[in-house]
C-alpha positions in Angstrom: 16.7 21.4 11.0 18.7 23.3 8.1 20.6 21.6 5.4 20.3 17.8 7.1 23.8 17.9 8.5 24.7 15.6 11.5 25.7 19.0 13.8 22.1 20.5 12.5 20.0 17.2 13.3 21.7 17.0 17.0 21.1 20.5 17.8 17.5 19.6 16.8 17.8 16.7 18.9 19.1 18.2 22.1 16.1 20.7 22.1 13.0 18.4 20.6 14.0 15.0 21.9 14.1 15.9 25.4 10.5 17.5 25.5 8.0 15.7 27.9 5.3 15.4 24.8 6.0 12.8 21.7 7.8 14.8 18.4 7.3 13.0 15.1 9.3 14.3 12.1 8.9 15.4 9.0 11.1 16.6 6.0 10.6 19.4 4.3 12.3 22.3 1.7 15.4 22.6 3.8 16.1 19.1 4.5 16.3 17.8 1.2 14.8 19.4 -1.7 17.0 22.5 -1.0 20.3 20.3 -0.9 19.5 18.2 -4.1 23.0 18.1 -6.1 24.1 21.1 -3.8 25.4 20.1 -0.2 28.0 17.8 0.7 29.2 16.9 4.3 33.3 17.7 4.1 33.6 15.3 7.2 32.4 12.2 6.0 30.4 12.7 1.9 31.6 14.5 -0.7 28.5 13.5 -2.6 26.4 16.5 -3.5 23.6 14.7 -2.7 25.4 13.9 1.0 22.5 16.5 3.0 20.0 14.9 1.3 20.7 11.6 1.2 21.4 11.9 5.2 17.9 13.7 5.7 16.3 10.5 4.1 18.5 8.0 6.1 17.7 9.5 9.2 14.0 9.6 8.6 13.7 6.1 7.6 15.5 5.7 11.1 12.8 7.4 13.0 10.1 5.6 10.8 12.1 2.2 11.9 10.9 3.3 15.5 7.6 4.6 15.2 6.8 1.0 13.1 7.2 -0.8 16.2 5.4 1.9 19.0 2.4 3.7 17.3 -1.0 1.9 16.4 -1.9 1.3 12.8 1.7 2.4 11.8 1.6 2.9 7.8 4.4 3.7 5.6 4.9 4.2 1.9 8.5 3.4 1.6 10.4 0.3 0.6 13.9 0.2 1.7 16.4 -2.9 0.5 19.8 -3.4 0.5 22.2 -5.2 -1.9 25.1 -6.8 -1.8 27.5 -6.0 -4.8 31.2 -7.1 -5.0 31.4 -6.7 -1.2 30.2 -3.5 -1.0 26.7 -2.5 0.5 24.0 -0.5 -1.7 20.9 1.0 -0.1 18.1 1.5 -2.6 14.9 3.5 -1.4 11.4 3.9 -3.2 8.4 5.8 -1.6 7.4 9.2 -0.6 8.5 8.4 3.1 4.8 9.5 4.2 3.4 7.7 7.2 0.7 7.5 9.4 -0.6 6.1 12.6 -3.8 6.2 14.8 -3.9 7.7 18.5 -7.5 7.5 20.0 -9.8 8.5 17.6 -7.7 10.8 15.4 -5.4 9.3 12.2 -2.1 11.2 11.7 -0.8 11.5 8.6 3.0 13.2 7.9 3.2 13.6 4.1 6.8 15.1 4.3 7.7 18.0 2.0 4.1 18.2 -0.1 2.2 15.1 -1.0 3.3 15.3 -5.0 7.0 15.9 -4.4 9.4 13.7 -6.1 13.2 13.5 -6.3 16.1 11.5 -7.4 19.1 11.3 -5.2 22.4 9.5 -4.7 25.5 9.2 -2.7 27.2 6.2 -4.4 26.0 3.8 -1.3 22.5 5.0 -1.2 19.9 5.5 -4.1 16.9 7.3 -3.5 13.6 7.5 -5.2 11.0 9.8 -3.8 7.6 9.3 -4.9 4.2 11.2 -5.1 2.3 9.7 -2.0 -1.2 10.6 -4.0 -2.0 6.8 -4.4 -0.7 5.6 -1.2 -2.6 8.5 0.5 -6.0 7.7 -1.0 -6.0 3.8 0.5 -4.6 5.1 3.8 -7.6 7.8 4.2 -10.2 5.1 3.1 -8.5 2.5 5.7 -8.6 5.3 8.2 -12.4 6.2 7.1 -13.8 2.8 7.5 -12.2 2.4 11.2 -14.0 5.6 12.3 -11.2 8.2 12.4 -11.2 11.7 11.8 -7.9 12.6 10.0 -5.2 15.3 10.5 -2.8 15.7 7.4 0.6 17.3 7.9 3.2 18.6 5.3 5.5 21.2 5.1 4.5 23.1 1.8 0.9 24.2 1.4 1.8 26.1 -1.9 -0.1 24.2 -5.0 2.2 22.3 -7.3 0.3 21.9 -10.5 -2.8 21.1 -8.1 -2.9 17.8 -7.8 -2.6 17.1 -4.4 -6.2 17.8 -4.5 -6.8 14.6 -6.7 -7.3 12.8 -4.0 -11.4 12.0 -3.8 -12.8 13.5 -0.8 -15.9 14.9 -1.6 -19.2 13.5 -0.3 -17.0 12.6 2.9 -17.2 14.5 6.5 -13.8 16.4 6.2 -13.3 19.8 7.8 -9.3 20.4 7.1 -7.6 23.1 7.9 -3.6 23.4 7.8 -0.8 25.1 9.1 2.5 24.9 7.3 6.0 25.3 8.1 6.6 26.9 4.7 4.6 30.1 4.7 3.8 29.9 8.6 0.0 30.8 7.8 -3.4 28.6 8.8 -5.0 27.8 5.4 -8.4 26.5 5.1 -8.4 23.7 2.1 -11.9 23.3 0.9 
């Protein structure tokens, strides 16, 4: 989904939302990272963060759907609306990461990458995208207590200051293999 523009999402939905298998969305660099302060939607939003804002708003809508249908759904986001001078302002804080269980498996969607941070705004919405590490540590501990095998998903597996390795996984029976959308290669994380 290039650039986070509405037509691009519609093209994506036309292909993937009609599949017989469930598709759970995640954001990568083309959805919001590459669009910070650099992408407008001329027909509806002239903010330079318009495409990134649109990607975040769509992700929130999807997560809202998931929250009512996926077992043991958990998310790292706070979304609130405030009315000021009869104008609604939307504030979003968190990594937008989410997780759920399916059978014996616990799935975690960490979006672009676990330590990604950003601030974006279009005048009506402000989003502070934060690291997922604290939330992830708690989420993994809860899944471990439920006896689940965990599959982590995120877009960019390059080490960013190495800090996604700070999640303590030693002395646990973990076998992690990752395929990521950015490099398109299999990576064994030990």
